[in-house]
N, C-alpha and C positions, 0 to 999 in steps of 0.2 A: 427582609432578610429571606424568605422563600424564594424570591424571585433571582438574586443575586446566586447563590446558591441551587439553583435550575442556570442561570449563568454557567456557572462554573464546570460543573458538571459537564454542558452543552462544551466548552470549550476542552476539556478536559478529555472527551470524546474525540471533539471532531481532530484535535492534535495527533491524542492515538491513533484515525484510522489514517492523515496524513502521515503520520513518521511509515507505519505501516506497506502503505501504497510504495512509500516513496525507497524503502528499503529492499519490499517484494522487486519493484524496476531495478533498483541498482543489481540486484541479484540476477535477474532475467538478463541482465547486461552484462553481466559478468557471464555464469552460464550460459555456453552459446550450443544447446545438442545437436547432432548430427543431425545432417536433411534425412528425411525416412527414404526411402526406394522411389517410392510414387514419384517423388519430386526431383529425384534426379536424372528421369529420361529428356 
């Protein structure tokens, strides 16, 4: 019983982290900041 609950917690955690990474990547793809002046030269 304890091993199963531990597995469920780990799976939930990994799913949450994966969705967080995916959403942040989506946000970074949508929001493209202007180039700093040091890179424009």
